[in-house]
N, C-alpha and C positions, 0 to 999 in steps of 0.2 A: 097730713097735709098740703095746705095751698100753693097752685102752682106759685104763685108771691112769692111762698117761704122758699118753695123749696130753688128756687132765682138768686135768694141767698149766700153771697161765697162770701168766703173769711176772705180778708185782702188779702194780698203775695205779701206784701212786708210782715205783716203780723202772724202768720203763718210760720216763716224765715223766723221770729223772732223765740215764736213757742216749741220748734223742732227744731231749728238747726241751732240751737244754744247747746241743746243736747250733745247733738252731733258732734260738738264743736269741744265738748273737754278734751284736755291733754290729760295723760299720766308722767309727771316728771321723779327722777331720779331721786332719791331722799334718802338720808339714813334714816337707819334700820331697818331699811330693806335688804331681802334674800331675792336669788333670780340665777341667772344666767346672762356671764359675758360673751357675745358671740363676735367675730369677727369674720370677716367676706372682703371681696374684691368687686367693690362698686355696686354688684346688684341684690342690693339692698334688701326691695321687695321682696326680691324669693328668695335671699336670706329671710328673713322673717316668717314668709311663710311656709319652710321647710321646714325652720327652726319649730313653728306653734304644731306642726305635723307629727313630728318626732317626738316632741314634748310630752302631748296631749298621749300617745300612740303607747308609751312607756308611763305616764303617768299611771292611764288608766290600767294596765300590768300591776303595777308595785300597789298605787291607794286605791286603787276600784276607781269603778267611773264615778262620774257626778252628775248629783241627780241637777236636771233644769228645773228651775222653781219661777209659776204665771206669777207676771207682775199683778196684786190686785187692782182690780179697779177702784178707783175715789170712790167716798162716800157720796160726795158733792156731785160727784158723775151717774153716778145711781138716781141721790135723787134730782135730779134734773132728767134725768131719764123718766121718773115714775112721772113725775109732775107735767111732763108733755104728753104721757099717754091718759092724762084727765083736765087737759085742758083742750074743753070744749071740741073733742073729737082730734085734738092735735093740728088746731090750723094754722097757730101761727108758734113758734117757737120763738123767746127770745134768746140775742145774739149770744149773749155771756153762756149758756146752756148749750147753746151749740157749740160750740167753743169746749165748754167741757165734756160732753159728748163723743167730742173728735178724740179727745185726748184718750180717752176709755176703751175707744175704738182702739186705737194706736195701741192702747197697752194689751190688749188682748188681742192685735197680732203678732205679736213680737213678743218671747220668750224673755224673763231676765235672768240672766245667768249671773252667779259671781265667776268669774274667771279665774284660773288654775293661771294661769300666764300672760302677760299684756305687756307689751314692749312700750317703752317709756322717752320722753324729750330728754337726751343726755347732750343739751349743748350744740347739738348739730358737729358730732364726733365722725369725721369720716370713717368709712368700714368697720365702725364700729357702736356695737346695740347691744343693750342692757335694756331685759327680759326680767320684771318683775314677775316672781312668783310664790305662790302659799300654799306649793304642798309641805308633807311633814320637815323633810331632809333631804336639798337641794343636791348634797352630794352623794346619798343614796342613788339619786335619779341619774346624776350625769354619770357613774360610775357602774350601773346599769348602761346607759346607753353605748358608753363608748366598748366595754367588754364587748356587747354585742356584737359592733362591728369586728372586732377582733375576732371574735372567735366564729360568727354566720360567714365572715370574708364578702361582707353586703353593704354597700356604700350606700348609707341612707338618705345624702345630701348630694348634691351638685357643686351649692355654691356657699356654703359652710364653711370656715378655715377653724380657728379656734373655736373651742365648744364647754367653756368652763363654768362650775357651780362658781357663785358665790354667795358665801354662807351671811357676812354682815356689811353694808355700805355702811361708812363713816365719815366726817370730814377730814380733807386733805389737808391734814397738816399733822407731826409727829406728836404731839400729844393726845390728838383723838385717838389715831391708828394703834397708839401704842396702850391705850385705855383698852379701846374696840378689840388687840390682840390678848393682851391679857385675860380678859373674858373665855373671850374662842380657845387660845392654849389650854385649859383650865381641861377641858372634853379630850385634848389629846396627849399631850404632854408629862399630864402629873400623877399619871397611878404607873406606871411602868415605862424604863426608858426606850425610847424610840431614837433613828437615826433621823436625820431632817436636811430638809437644804432651802436654801430663801430663792425665790424665785421675782425680782422686781421690773414692770416697766413704765411707762410712764407717757400720755399721752397729752401735750400740749399745757403742761405743769413743768416746770423746769425746778419751781423753789422747793421740791421735795429732794434732797440729797441720796443718792443710791446706795452710797458706802456707810452714810449715817442711820438710815432706815434698816438696815441689813445687820449692822453693829447691835440696835436697839433693840432688835426683836431676838438676834440671836441670843443675846446676855438674859432676857425675858425667858426664852424658853429653857435653855442654862439653870434659872432659877427656878426654874418651875419640878427640876430632877437632875441630880446632877450628874446621872446616868445618858443622860441624850446629845449626843453625839452628833457633830456634823458630817456628811457623807455624798458630797456632789457626785457622786456618778451614778447612787443605787439608791435613794435614802428612803426609806418608807413610806415618810409621810413631806409631803413639798408643801412650802409655806406659798400662797399666790399673794403677790402687790400689786394691783393692776391702778394708779394713780390715774381719774378721767378727769383735767381741768379743776376744778373744786372739789372733789369726791374724789372717795377711796372705795377699792372693792376688794377683798378680805378673805381668803379662803383657807385648809389644810386637806391638800387631795391627794391620795394615793396612788404611788405605784405611775408620780410623773412621767418617768422617761418610759417605763412599760409603753403609758398609755400614749405614749411620743407628743408629751404636752398636751393633750388633749384635743390635739388639731386632728378634727374628723379626716381630713383626706391625705397626711401623711397615716396613719391611720390603716385608712382603708388602700392604699398603698401598700403599704408594710402586710398586711393580711392577703392579698393577692400573691403580693412577692414568695411570702410562705408558702403559701396552697400552689404558685409553679413550681418553685423548689420540690416539691413534695411530689408532682407528676413528672418532671425528670428522673425522678430516682425512682419512679417503675414503669417510665418508660419502656423497658424489655419488656416488660409482662402485658404489656398494654399493646406492645407488636405483636404479642403470641396470643393476645387473642383474637386481634385482626384477622 
C-alpha cells in the first residue's frame, strides 16, 4: 500500500456511525420473556455485575458451559481483501473496501456470543433490575442459587437483595395476567393437590388492584384442582406477581418462606445465624480441644 493510501483515515463521524450504532443497541423488557427480577439498594452497576457472576457460574453447573462462536467474516469483506491483494501490488484501495475490511477485522477481534443473561431497560425503575434469560428453567436455576447459599452459608453477593426467577412477562392488566397465569398454573396445580400462597407487589403502577388479582388467581388455582388449598404460613408453592409499570412478572416458586422470599441477604444472615447456633451448642467441646 502506498504512503498516500496509508494516510487515508476514516472520518471519525463515519467510524462512530458504523461502530457506535451497534454498541448503542438496548434490550428492552418484553412480553414473553423469562429471567430474573433483582432488587438492590442504589448500587445498580455492582448489583448487575454480581448477578451476572452468580447466574453464569450456576448456569454452567446446571446446563453446561456455553460455547463461544466466532462471528463469520462477511463475504463482501473477503472479496475486498482478495481484490486488494490483486490490485497491482495493492497500491491503492477504494475507501469502501477499506471500510469493509475494517469491519471484517473488528469481527475477527471480538467473539460473538448469544448471551444467556442480559439486563434490560425496564423504564428506569429505581433499585429494580430485570435480567432476561434464555436458560431452560429459570426456577431450577434460582432454587439452585438460594439453596446453595443456605447450605454452604456463603454469601454470594453484597449488593443484591431479592433475586427472583420470572417465568413469564405479560402486560399489566387483569385479562393478560389471568391468561398468562392460566397456562403457567397447568404446570404446577393441575395434576396433584398443592398448598399455595400469592405474593403481590407493584412499582409505578396503581391501576392493578392487589385484592382483585389475588382473588382471580386463587379462583384460577382452585379451578385447576379442587384439592389445592391456601396456606399463608408454609405454602408448598407461592405465586409471585410483580407489577413493573406496564408489565407483570409471574412465577410459581417453591419454599418461598424457607428461602426468605428469595432475599439473598436475609438468606445469608439466616444461614450464618444457624451456623452460630451450632457453634454455641458445641462450645464446651471446642474449649476442651483448646
